[in-house]
C-alpha positions in Angstrom: -9.9 -11.0 18.0 -12.7 -12.7 19.9 -16.2 -12.8 18.4 -17.7 -10.5 21.0 -15.0 -7.8 20.7 -15.3 -8.1 16.9 -19.0 -7.5 17.0 -18.6 -4.6 19.4 -16.0 -2.8 17.1 -17.4 -3.7 13.7 -21.1 -4.5 14.3 -23.2 -7.4 13.2 -22.6 -9.0 9.7 -24.7 -7.6 6.9 -26.3 -10.1 4.5 -25.5 -9.8 0.8 -29.1 -9.0 -0.1 -28.9 -5.8 1.9 -26.3 -4.3 -0.4 -28.6 -2.1 -2.4 -30.1 -0.7 0.9 -26.6 0.6 1.8 -26.4 2.9 -1.2 -26.1 6.6 -0.5 -28.3 9.6 -1.2 -26.8 12.6 -2.9 -26.4 14.7 0.2 -24.7 11.9 2.1 -22.6 10.9 -0.8 -21.4 14.5 -1.2 -20.0 14.4 2.3 -18.6 10.9 2.1 -16.9 11.2 -1.4 -16.1 15.0 -1.5 -14.5 15.5 1.9 -11.0 15.2 0.4 -11.7 17.7 -2.4 -13.6 20.2 -0.2 -11.1 20.0 2.6 -8.2 20.8 0.2 -9.2 24.5 0.5 -7.8 24.4 4.0 -4.2 24.1 2.7 -4.3 24.8 -1.1 -4.0 28.6 -0.7 -1.3 28.1 2.0 0.6 25.9 -0.4 0.6 28.7 -3.0 1.7 31.4 -0.5 4.4 29.1 1.0 6.1 29.2 -2.4 5.5 32.8 -3.3 6.7 34.1 0.1 10.3 33.3 -0.8 10.1 35.7 -3.8 9.5 39.4 -3.9 6.6 41.2 -2.1 5.0 41.6 -5.5 5.0 37.8 -5.9 2.5 37.4 -3.0 -0.1 39.3 -5.0 0.1 36.6 -7.7 -1.7 34.1 -5.6 -5.1 35.2 -6.9 -4.3 34.9 -10.6 -2.7 31.6 -9.9 -5.8 30.4 -8.1 -8.0 31.5 -11.0 -5.8 29.5 -13.4 -6.1 26.5 -11.1 -9.9 27.0 -10.9 -10.2 26.9 -14.7 -8.3 23.6 -14.7 -10.5 22.3 -11.9 -13.7 23.1 -13.8 -12.5 21.5 -17.1 -11.2 18.3 -15.4 -14.3 18.1 -13.2 -16.8 18.4 -16.0 -14.7 15.9 -18.0 -15.2 13.4 -15.2 -19.0 13.9 -15.6 -18.6 12.2 -19.0 -16.6 9.4 -17.3 -19.5 8.9 -14.8 -22.0 8.4 -17.6 -19.6 6.3 -19.8 -18.5 4.0 -16.9 -21.4 3.8 -14.4 -19.8 0.7 -12.9 -16.9 2.8 -11.4 -13.2 2.0 -11.7 -12.2 5.5 -12.7 -8.9 6.1 -14.5 -7.8 2.5 -14.3 -10.8 1.1 -16.2 -10.8 4.0 -18.7 -7.1 3.8 -19.5 -7.0 0.0 -19.6 -10.0 -0.3 -22.0 -9.0 2.6 -24.3 -5.2 2.9 -24.1 -4.1 -0.6 -23.2 -3.1 -2.7 -20.2 0.2 -0.9 -19.3 -1.3 2.7 -19.3 -4.1 1.3 -17.2 -1.6 -0.2 -14.7 0.3 3.1 -14.6 -2.9 5.0 -13.8 -3.7 2.3 -11.1 -0.3 2.5 -9.5 -0.4 6.3 -9.5 -3.8 6.3 -7.8 -2.8 3.7 -5.2 0.1 5.8 -4.2 -2.0 9.0 -4.2 -4.7 7.4 -2.0 -2.2 6.5 0.6 -0.8 10.0 0.5 -4.4 11.3 0.7 -4.8 9.6 4.1 -1.4 10.7 5.3 -1.7 14.3 4.2 -5.3 14.8 5.3 -4.7 13.3 8.8 -1.5 15.4 9.1 -3.2 18.6 8.0 -6.0 17.8 10.5 -3.5 17.5 13.3 -1.9 20.8 12.2 -5.3 22.5 12.5 -5.8 21.0 16.0 -2.3 22.2 17.1 -2.9 25.6 15.6 -6.1 25.9 17.7 -4.2 24.7 20.8 -1.5 27.2 20.2 -3.9 30.1 19.7 -5.6 29.1 23.0 -2.3 29.0 24.8 -1.3 25.3 24.6 1.6 25.1 22.1 3.0 21.9 23.7 0.4 19.8 21.9 2.5 19.9 18.8 4.9 17.4 20.4 2.1 14.8 20.2 1.3 15.3 16.6 2.4 11.8 15.4 0.5 10.1 18.2 -2.7 12.0 17.4 -2.3 11.2 13.7 -2.0 7.5 14.4 -5.0 7.6 16.7 -7.0 9.3 13.9 -5.9 6.7 11.3 -6.9 3.8 13.6 -10.3 5.4 14.2 -11.1 6.1 10.6 -9.9 2.7 9.6 -12.3 1.2 12.1 -15.2 3.3 10.9 -14.6 2.2 7.3 -14.5 -1.4 8.4 -18.0 -0.9 9.9 -19.4 0.0 6.4 -21.2 2.8 4.7 -24.4 3.0 6.8 -22.4 3.6 10.0 -20.2 6.4 8.6 -22.8 8.3 6.5 -24.1 10.6 9.2 -20.7 10.9 10.9 -19.1 12.2 7.7 -22.1 14.4 6.7 -22.2 16.6 9.8 -18.6 17.8 10.0 -18.5 18.3 6.2 -21.5 20.6 6.1 -20.4 22.4 9.2 -17.1 23.1 7.6 -18.7 24.2 4.3 -21.1 26.6 6.0 -18.4 27.9 8.3 -16.1 28.7 5.4 -18.8 30.3 3.3 -20.0 32.2 6.3 -16.5 33.4 7.0 -16.0 34.6 3.4 -19.2 36.5 3.4 -18.7 38.1 6.8 -15.1 38.9 6.1 -15.9 40.7 2.8 -18.7 42.7 4.4 -16.5 43.6 7.3 -13.5 44.5 5.1 -15.4 46.9 2.9 -17.1 48.5 6.0 -14.5 48.4 8.7 -11.3 47.3 7.0 -8.9 44.5 7.6 -7.4 43.9 11.1 -3.7 44.0 11.7 -3.0 40.3 12.0 0.8 40.1 11.6 3.5 42.6 11.0 4.0 43.4 7.3 6.3 41.0 5.6 9.8 42.4 4.9 11.0 40.3 2.0 14.0 41.4 0.1 13.6 41.3 -3.7 15.7 38.6 -5.4 18.7 39.6 -7.5 17.0 38.5 -10.8 13.3 39.0 -9.9 11.9 38.4 -13.4 13.6 35.0 -13.8 12.8 33.8 -10.3 9.2 35.0 -10.6 8.6 32.8 -13.6 9.9 29.8 -11.7 8.0 30.8 -8.6 4.8 31.1 -10.5 5.3 27.6 -11.9 6.1 26.2 -8.5 3.2 28.0 -6.8 0.8 26.8 -9.5 2.0 23.2 -9.0 1.7 23.5 -5.3 -1.8 24.9 -5.5 -3.0 22.1 -7.7 -3.6 20.2 -4.5 -7.0 21.8 -4.7 -7.8 19.2 -7.5 -7.1 16.2 -5.3 -10.2 14.1 -4.7 -12.4 15.3 -7.6 -12.2 11.9 -9.2 -13.6 10.1 -6.1 -17.2 10.4 -7.2 -16.6 8.8 -10.6 -14.8 6.0 -8.9 -17.8 5.1 -6.7 -20.8 5.6 -8.9 -22.2 2.2 -7.8 -22.5 3.5 -4.2 -25.2 6.0 -5.2 -28.9 5.3 -5.1 -30.6 4.8 -8.5 -30.4 6.4 -10.9 -26.7 6.1 -9.9 -25.0 7.8 -12.8 -27.3 10.9 -12.8 -27.1 11.3 -9.0 -23.3 11.0 -9.1 -23.0 13.5 -11.9 -25.2 16.0 -10.1 -23.3 15.5 -6.9 -20.0 16.1 -8.8 -21.4 19.4 -10.1 -22.4 20.6 -6.6 -18.9 19.7 -5.3 -17.2 21.7 -8.1 -19.3 24.8 -7.4 -18.6 24.6 -3.6 -14.9 23.9 -4.1 -14.4 26.8 -6.5 -16.3 29.2 -4.3 -14.3 28.3 -1.1 -10.9 28.1 -2.8 -11.2 31.5 -4.5 -12.8 33.1 -1.5 -10.0 32.0 0.9 -7.3 33.1 -1.6 -9.0 36.5 -2.0 -9.3 37.0 1.7 -5.6 36.1 2.2 -4.8 38.9 -0.3 -7.1 41.4 1.4 -5.9 40.6 4.9 -2.3 40.2 4.0 -2.1 36.7 5.5 1.1 34.7 4.8 2.3 31.3 6.2 3.8 31.8 9.7 7.0 29.8 10.1 7.5 31.0 13.7 4.2 29.8 15.2 3.3 27.3 12.4 -0.3 28.7 12.6 -2.1 27.9 9.4 -3.3 30.5 7.0 -7.0 29.5 7.5 -6.5 29.8 11.3 -5.0 33.3 10.9 -7.9 34.4 8.7 -10.6 33.0 11.1 -8.8 34.6 14.1 -8.6 37.9 12.3 -12.3 37.8 11.1 -13.9 36.5 14.3 -11.3 36.9 17.0 -10.5 34.1 19.4 -14.0 33.1 20.4 -16.6 30.4 19.9 -17.0 31.0 16.2 -13.2 30.7 15.7 -13.1 27.5 17.7 -16.0 26.1 15.8 -14.3 26.7 12.5 -11.0 25.3 13.6 -12.7 22.2 15.0 -14.8 21.8 11.8 -11.6 22.2 9.8 -9.7 19.6 11.8 -12.6 17.2 11.6 -13.1 17.5 7.8 -9.3 17.2 7.2 -9.2 14.0 9.3 -12.4 12.7 7.7 -11.1 13.7 4.3 -8.9 10.6 4.5 -12.2 8.7 3.8 -11.7 9.5 0.1 -8.7 7.3 0.2 -10.6 4.6 2.2 -13.4 4.8 -0.3 -11.2 4.5 -3.4 -8.2 2.5 -2.5 -10.1 -0.7 -1.6 -12.3 -0.5 -4.6 -9.4 0.1 -7.0 -7.6 -2.8 -5.3 -10.7 -4.9 -5.9 -10.6 -4.1 -9.7 -6.9 -4.9 -9.8 -7.4 -8.1 -7.9 -10.3 -9.1 -10.1 -8.0 -8.7 -13.1 -5.3 -10.7 -11.3 -2.9 -7.8 -10.8 -3.1 -7.9 -7.0 -3.6 -10.7 -4.5 -7.1 -12.2 -4.7 -7.7 -11.5 -1.0 -8.2 -7.8 -1.9 -11.2 -8.7 -4.0 -13.1 -10.3 -1.1 -15.7 -8.3 0.9 -15.9 -8.7 4.6 -18.9 -9.3 6.9 -19.9 -5.6 6.6 -20.0 -5.6 2.8 -16.7 -3.6 2.5 -13.3 -4.6 1.2 -11.8 -5.2 4.6 -8.4 -6.3 3.5 -7.9 -3.2 1.3 -8.9 -0.9 4.1 -6.4 -2.5 6.5 -3.6 -2.3 4.0 -4.3 1.3 3.4 -4.4 2.1 7.1 -1.0 0.4 7.7 0.6 2.2 4.7 -0.6 5.6 5.7 0.5 5.1 9.3 4.0 4.3 8.1 4.1 7.5 6.1 2.9 9.5 9.0 5.7 8.1 11.2 8.4 8.6 8.6 7.4 12.2 7.8 6.5 13.0 11.5 2.9 14.0 10.5 4.2 17.1 8.7 1.8 18.0 5.9 4.2 20.4 4.2 6.8 17.6 4.0 4.2 15.3 2.4 2.8 17.7 -0.1 5.7 17.5 -2.6 4.8 13.8 -3.0 1.1 14.6 -3.4 -0.8 15.4 -6.6 1.8 13.8 -8.9 -0.2 10.5 -8.9 -3.5 12.4 -9.3 -2.4 14.3 -12.4 -0.9 11.1 -13.9 -4.3 9.4 -13.6 -6.1 12.6 -14.8 -4.0 12.7 -17.9 -4.4 9.0 -18.8 -8.1 9.0 -17.9 -8.8 12.0 -20.2 -6.7 10.6 -23.0 -8.7 7.4 -22.7 -12.0 9.3 -22.9 -10.8 11.1 -26.0 -10.1 7.8 -27.7 -13.5 6.4 -26.6 -15.4 9.4 -27.8 -13.7 9.5 -31.1 -14.7 5.9 -31.7 -18.4 6.7 -31.4 -18.2 9.4 -34.1 -21.2 11.5 -33.3 -21.5 15.3 -32.9 -22.0 15.0 -29.2 -19.0 12.6 -28.8 -16.8 15.0 -30.8 -17.6 17.8 -28.4 -17.0 15.5 -25.5 -13.7 14.4 -27.1 -12.7 18.1 -27.4 -13.4 18.7 -23.7 -11.5 15.6 -22.7 -8.7 16.6 -25.0 -8.4 20.0 -23.4 -8.4 18.3 -20.0 -5.8 15.8 -21.0 -3.5 18.6 -22.5 -3.8 20.8 -19.4 -3.4 17.8 -17.0 -0.3 16.7 -19.0 1.2 20.2 -18.8 0.6 20.3 -15.1 2.1 16.8 -14.7 5.3 18.0 -16.4 5.3 21.1 -14.2 4.9 18.9 -11.1 7.8 16.7 -12.1 10.1 19.7 -12.8 9.2 21.7 -9.7 8.8 19.0 -7.1 11.4 16.4 -8.2 14.1 17.4 -5.8 11.6 18.0 -3.0 10.5 14.4 -2.9 8.5 13.8 -6.1 11.3 11.5 -7.3 10.0 8.9 -4.7 6.6 8.7 -6.4 8.3 8.6 -9.9 10.3 5.6 -8.7 7.5 3.8 -6.9 5.0 3.9 -9.7 7.1 1.8 -12.2 7.9 -0.6 -9.3 4.2 -1.1 -8.7 3.5 -1.6 -12.4 6.3 -4.3 -12.5 4.8 -5.9 -9.4 1.3 -6.0 -11.0 2.7 -7.8 -14.0 4.6 -10.3 -11.9 1.5 -11.1 -9.9 -0.5 -11.5 -13.2 2.1 -13.8 -14.6 1.9 -15.9 -11.5 -1.9 -16.2 -11.6 -1.7 -17.1 -15.3 0.8 -19.9 -14.6 -1.3 -21.2 -11.8 -4.4 -21.2 -14.1 -2.5 -23.1 -16.8 -1.3 -25.7 -14.3 -4.8 -26.2 -12.8 -6.5 -26.4 -16.2 -8.2 -29.7 -17.0 -7.2 -29.4 -20.6 -4.1 -31.4 -20.2 -5.3 -33.3 -17.1 -5.2 -37.1 -16.9 -7.8 -38.9 -14.9 -6.2 -40.0 -11.6 -5.7 -43.7 -10.9 -7.1 -45.2 -7.7 -4.8 -45.1 -4.8 -3.7 -48.7 -4.2 -1.6 -48.3 -1.1 -1.9 -45.6 1.7 0.8 -45.1 4.2 0.1 -43.0 7.3 2.9 -41.5 9.4 1.9 -39.9 12.7 4.5 -37.5 14.1 4.3 -37.5 17.9 6.1 -35.2 20.4 5.4 -37.4 23.3 2.9 -39.7 24.9 -0.1 -37.6 25.9 -3.8 -37.1 25.3 -3.2 -34.8 22.3 -1.7 -37.5 20.2 -4.6 -40.0 20.6 -7.0 -38.5 18.1 -4.1 -38.4 15.5 -3.4 -42.1 16.1 -7.1 -43.0 15.7 -7.2 -41.1 12.4 -4.1 -42.8 11.1 -5.6 -46.2 12.0 -8.9 -45.3 10.3 -7.3 -44.2 7.1 -4.5 -46.8 6.8 -5.4 -49.6 9.3 -2.7 -52.0 8.0 0.1 -49.4 7.3 0.3 -46.8 10.0 3.4 -45.9 11.9 4.1 -43.4 14.7 7.4 -41.5 14.5 9.2 -39.7 17.4 12.4 -37.7 16.9 14.8 -38.4 19.8 16.7 -35.1 20.7 18.0 -36.3 24.1 19.6 -39.6 24.8 17.3 -40.7 27.6 14.0 -39.6 26.1 13.7 -42.4 23.6 13.7 -45.1 26.3 11.0 -43.3 28.2 8.8 -42.9 25.1 9.1 -46.6 24.3 8.2 -47.6 27.8 5.0 -45.6 27.8 4.2 -46.4 24.2 3.4 -50.1 25.1 0.5 -48.9 27.2 -0.9 -46.0 25.1 0.3 -46.7 21.6 -3.0 -48.2 20.5 -1.1 -51.1 18.8 0.5 -48.6 16.4 4.2 -49.4 15.8 6.6 -46.7 17.0 9.8 -45.6 15.2 12.3 -43.6 17.2 14.6 -41.4 15.0 17.8 -40.4 16.7 19.0 -36.9 16.0 22.5 -36.4 17.3 22.6 -32.8 16.0 19.2 -32.0 17.7 17.5 -31.3 14.3 13.8 -32.0 14.2 13.0 -31.5 10.5 15.9 -33.3 8.8 15.3 -36.8 10.4 11.6 -36.6 9.6 12.3 -35.6 5.9 14.8 -38.4 5.5 12.4 -41.0 7.0 9.5 -39.9 4.8 11.7 -40.0 1.8 12.7 -43.6 2.7 9.0 -44.5 3.0 8.4 -43.1 -0.4 11.1 -45.2 -1.9 9.6 -48.5 -0.7 6.6 -48.7 -3.0 5.9 -47.1 -6.4 2.1 -47.0 -6.0 2.1 -45.6 -2.5 0.5 -42.4 -1.2 2.2 -41.1 1.9 0.1 -39.2 4.4 1.8 -37.3 7.3 -0.4 -36.6 10.3 0.5 -33.9 12.8 -1.2 -33.6 16.2 -1.5 -29.9 17.1 -2.6 -28.0 20.2 -5.3 -25.3 19.8 -5.0 -22.9 22.8 -8.1 -21.3 24.4 -6.6 -17.8 24.4 -5.1 -15.9 21.5 -1.8 -15.1 23.2 -1.2 -18.8 24.0 -0.7 -19.4 20.3 2.8 -17.9 20.8 3.6 -20.8 23.3 2.6 -23.7 21.0 2.7 -25.1 17.5 6.0 -23.6 16.3 7.3 -27.2 15.8 4.2 -28.2 13.9 4.5 -25.1 11.7 8.1 -25.9 10.8 7.3 -29.5 10.0 4.2 -28.6 8.0 6.1 -26.0 6.0 8.9 -28.4 5.2 6.6 -31.2 4.2 4.2 -29.1 2.1 7.0 -28.0 -0.3 7.7 -31.7 -1.1 5.5 -33.1 -3.8 3.6 -36.4 -3.5 2.6 -36.1 0.2 -0.5 -35.2 2.1 -0.1 -33.3 5.3 -3.0 -33.5 7.8 -3.2 -31.4 11.0 -5.3 -33.0 13.8 -6.3 -30.3 16.4 -6.6 -30.9 20.1 -8.4 -28.0 21.8 -7.1 -27.0 25.2 -9.5 -25.9 27.9 -9.3 -22.6 29.8 
């Protein structure tokens, strides 16, 4: 990427001393870090109804009691995370809490579960946003847009990845406006719909559902309730985001983050229960024929197909797409903590020019795009994989807070431990329910991936530990002066590009420098020797014949022969390389140099130097 294009897409670099100026106020942070949680109301009720609709007609009426139970869990877990904010103002969330209080392995399990869930957050949010757009298009008479769902989702992922690479200041306003429009639209719809229902009555949206009661209604209803409850727990996704990003709030960060979390919980509860209640009043159920969302049916029934309906659907689509930002806010930061602790590659701990963890953002975007392609941007197909990682981290985080509060042994900490204990118990029960109800529907993938990630974390940590031990000066011996230096300059022909390499070889080892050419064709060796007399700069030339047209093998044999001549010799291999002026020209050059460098670097006792020769346009 050229410098000018990079500046155009990402903006100017931000100096490190400007970091504190990039912190967010509460109203902006609510939009940036709560978009995932608040947007879940667009599909949480639908997820419940999509399960209940396969049961008896009576089962559909259970959506409101189920939503009340989910709301109680949401409040308990949410206020438990307020404690986490004050206890760990540096952020880190479930990984830090579980690692410090339960041990390394539980911490890694929480981290692996969250990494998986953050990728799913992006994929599900983007896919649900595309579903809202196609529902709007279908209602306006353009059903063909559904065929381009995957392409739209990939465009949205690329756009939001770019926005996050630009940094917090550039995305604050962009996230705030759609979030608040969505919240006001939903609250306005709930208020207007309730007033209209009790004055005018509900409109006839769809024909009454004709659902045959199952053979054993009582047994299936219990299973359906469990499945519906587990499906509706998607409403809890994203409530941990604020506790993971406390350091992004303006001072006093912990208090501002805790207050923002409280506001988020109140808004989430109000919208979730309101939409579920309206779905019961209006008799709305998921429509498998038109694939129109429950929220779209409600808005169409309340406002009709007009400007307000279009505004609500556009706001829903925007917040669902932008809700992916929760994953972009949390995944790179969690990857930073893991990389800092040597459980992920260190590149993920580096911040880019815009004071964001650029490598983590790119990794997340690529992973989410792959999921969207595999599942064809179908949010219903992705939902069974969702929430399992969230409740794994919820449970471990709350257990960690219980242990931490019990260690302090004060009256206040005992009450806090009780609240965290209740949250851990309920989260654990829900986790078991999720495993049982969603296992055959795709949750087994997450159950398999998390242990693989934990194993990968440990392998990476062992590697970094071994590297640290080998680099330690504890057992180091002071190096002896190099008595003899041998320079070998590998040349591909007689041209201007080799001359700087020859000069470097002569400067480093004036009395012991040799040029080496691998002769792949019978007549090439004679031509090289003839021109070498004029342009060889008094450096002797060795031509290595290669009857089997191998380039690397003759060079390795020659270098090995040089090493065997002297015991106190340091062999230095010099490679002239072309540097093209355009990015695509790299594909046309340097494959040979790459192969030779790779082969030589894995052999101890040699120094490999690349000498660039820049080509002009």
